[in-house]
N, C-alpha and C positions, 0 to 999 in steps of 0.2 A: 821979816826975818826969814832967812833961808835955812834949810836943813844942812847941818854940818856937825862935827864932833861936839859933844857936850850939850846938845840940844835935846829936849824932850819932844817927841813927835807923837801926835795923835792922828790916827787915820782910820778910814773904813775901807773895806775891800771885799772882793769876791775872788776866790781861788778856784781855778779849774785845772784839771790834769790834761796834759798833752798840748792843748792849744785853746784858742778862744771859743772853739766849738765843743770842747771836752766837757766831761761831767763836772758839776760843781761839787767840791769837797768841803768848802768852808765859806761862810758869809759872815762878815763882821759889820754890824749896822751901827747907826749913830747912837742908839740907846745904850750900847756897850762897845764903844770904840776900842781899838787896839792902841795902847800907849807904851812907848819904849824909849830908852835912852840910846840915842844914836851914837855909834862908835864904841859902845861898851863891850862888844864882842859876843853879845847874846843872840844876835840875828845872823842869818846867812849873809856872808860878805857881799855877794852879788845882789841880794835884796836891797841892802843899804846903798850900794853903789848906784842902783837905779833910782833911788830917792834923793840922792845928793843934789843940793841946789834948789830943790822944790820949796814952795812956800804954801801957807794956808790958802785954801781955795783951789790949788792946782790939782788937776786930774792926772792919773798915771795909768799906764798899761805897758806891761812888759812880760816876757817869758824867760824863765830860768831853765836852761838845759839841765838834765838830771845830774850831770857832772858838777854843776855849780849849785845844786840843791842838796839832795841827800844821797847822791851817788847811785851807782847801779846796785841792784840786789846781788848779794854774794852767797855762795854755798857755805863759806866759812861762818856765816851768821846763822846757819841752821845747824842745830846740834841736838844730840841725844843726851838727856839728863836722867839721872836715877830717879825713879818714881818717888822714893822715900823723902826727897827734899821738899815735896809738896805736903808732907804730913804735918799736922798740928796736933800735939798730944797723941801721937800714934795713929791718927786717922786723917784721911784725905776728905775734904769737904765734898759732899754730894754735888755732882754737876760741874765741879771745878775743871776736871780734865776732859773737856769735850772739845772735839776738833772745832777750830775757829775761835775759841775763847781767847780773850786777851787777858793775860795775867801780869800784874805788876810784880817786878822782881828787883833784886838788888845784888850787886857783885861784892867781892871781898873788900873792895875799897869804899863801899857804901854808896856807889853810884846807882841811881834808880833808873829803870828802863822797863819797857813792856815787851813781852814775848807772846807770840801767837801759837797756840797748840796746833800742831800739824798732824800728829799721829800719836796714838796711845798704844803701847805694847804692854806685855806682862810686867816687865821690870823697868822700862824706860818710857820717857815722853820726849818726842821730837818737837823742839821749839824753834820758831823762826824769830830771830832778833833783828832782822832788817827793819829799818824805819818803814812805816806803812806807805810812805811816798817814794821809797827807793825805786829807782828805775823810771820814775815819771818826770816829765818836763812840767814845770809849774807856771801857769799863766795867771797873772795878777791884773786886776783892774780895780781902781779905787780913786779916792780923793783924800788929800791932806786936809785935816780939819784944824789943826793948831800946831804951831812950832813955838817953843819958848826956851829960854835958858834953863838949864838944869840947876837945881839948888846945890849948895855946897854939900849938904847931906846926901843928896842923890848921887853926886859925883864920887863921894867917899865910899858909898855902899855899892855903886855900880849898877843901880837900878832905880826905877821911878818909885816914888812914894805917893 
């Protein structure tokens, strides 16, 4: 069975930034493989494109240019927020607003995302909401472990159960 739409794909991989010689940023091993529903729109399109047609036991190696991954880092994603939005019951948790801290946030539509504290001023906090891998080319090496048909329930829900 080959990878195509409506298939559940199980794989292991190593992700490096920039190229095959770059720093390792993630390793997914056989004891906790990565499992996803191919074609459900949850993965980077070029990531899926590079896996199309592979089958269990196949090895893969490819690089996604940053434009095909998380894009370039932008200044628009760095913004000053009022310090008081970090208060809970009138207080800011000790150590929360330290440069480099990653803080889970949510926008007005309920979407969750992380921001990195860049700078703390008297009244504001400069936060960077670029994806941590924005601006990086992503180099994947790995192996397909299993390919199976998605269940009716998985297709209805758009993710693996």
